[in-house]
N, C-alpha and C positions, 0 to 999 in steps of 0.2 A: 850659701856658699861664700866663704871668706876669701880673702885676696890669696891666702896660701895654697887653698884648694884649686882657686881657678888657674893659678900658675903652674900647679902639679898636673892638671888636666890639659893645659896648653901644651907643656913639655911632653906630655905623653903622646899627644896627637900630632905633634911635629916629629918625634921619634918614629912614629908608626909609619911614616914616608907615605908611598901610594898604595900600601896593604889596606884593606878595610878596616875600620875602627868600629867597635861595638861598645856604646856607652849605655849603662844600666843605671838608671836613678829612679827616685820614688817620684819628684814633683818633674811635670813637664816644662820645657823651656816657653817663657812666656810668648803668646800669641802664634802657637805651632799646632796645637792640637786641639780637638773639640774641647770646649769650656775653659781652655788656659788663658783667656782674656778676664775671666771673672777673678774677683778679689780672693786672694789666697788659695787660688787653684793652679799656680804656677811658681816657679822660682820667680822672686821678687822682680818685676820689671826694670827697675833701677840697675840690676845686675845684668851687664851685657854679655850674655852667654853666647849670642850668636857671633860676637868678635872672637870669642874664644874658640866656637866650633869651625868658624872659617879658616882659622890657622891649618886646618887639615888639608892635607893634598890627597886626593883620592877618596873613596865613598866612605861615608859616615852613616852609622844607624844608631838612633838615640831610643831607647827602650824606657818607659815610664808608666805610671799608673796614677794614682792618686784621685782622678777626676771621675772613676767611676763609669766610663764610656769608651768603648772601642773607638780609635781614631788613628788614621795613617794619613800623614801629610809629607810632601817634599818642600824644601825651603832650602836655598843656598847650597844645593849639592847634598844635604843631609835629608835622611829619611827618618821621620818620627813616628814611632810606633807606640801608641797608648793602649793599655789593655784594661777592660772594665773590671771592677770588683768582683769576686766571685760570689758575693751575696747578691748581686745583680744578675750576672751571666756566668753560671759555673762552667769555666772554660780556661784553658790554658794555650799559650803561644808555642809552636815547635820552630825553631830557627835552625836551618840547615845550610851549610856552606859547603858546596861540592860544585866540581867541574866548572868554575868559574862563574857560579851563580849563586846568589843568596834567596833563599826561599822561607817566607814566613807564612805561617798557617795558624788558624785559629781551630781549636778542637773543643767542640762543646760537648758537655757530659749530660747526655740525655737520660737521666735516671729518674723515675718518678720519686721514689723514696727520698732521693738527695734532694730534689726540689721542694718536698714536703718539709724535710727537716730544715732547710735554709729558709723557708716561710715562717717556720715557728721561731727558729733563732732570731731573725733579723727583726722580728716585730717587739722582741723584748731587749733588743739591744739600744740603750739610750743614746740619742744622738745620730742614729742613722736612720735615714728615709731611702728606701729603693729609689732608683733613678730609672724610670721607664724607658727612656731612649738609650739606654746603656749599651745595645746590641749594635747601634751604629747602622751605617748603610753597608752594602757589599763592598765597596772598595776599602771599608775599614777592617775587613776579616783577613785578606792575604796580601802579600807583596812578593812579586819575583823581580829581582835585579840581576841583570847580567853585568858583570864587573867589568866586561871590556867594551861595554856599552853605556851611554849616558842617560838610557830612558829606562823607567821602570814600568811594570805593569801591576795595577793594583786591582783587587777584586776577584 
């Protein structure tokens, strides 16, 4: 993230007012989700992303990947939703905004042939090692946030 990108994001968040903001990025913000404190597994810690995100009034949702692990965390009014790599957990997230509520769920693809193909593929992919803890805990699979309340239900 360079200065121009950070300023653009700050302006977009400020312009969003009290409406919910959904930010989609590849890398997590440092020290938010699982493994995001490890070297090269987050936006560089010298970049103060939290200062930019704190400019947001109202709810914020930050979606990312990169760390091959499902993880959901709440910090400074922001919900951080990290999704595992499909080679670790063949799944996707569903995000719904309706009736004053944001619901995020994890849908796993439980297909035996798909799992076999993934196993064959990733063993031949140089530099990729499956992450056994990718599934995360139950609290890392879903999130429900009432927009008129300050509490969230995870898991």
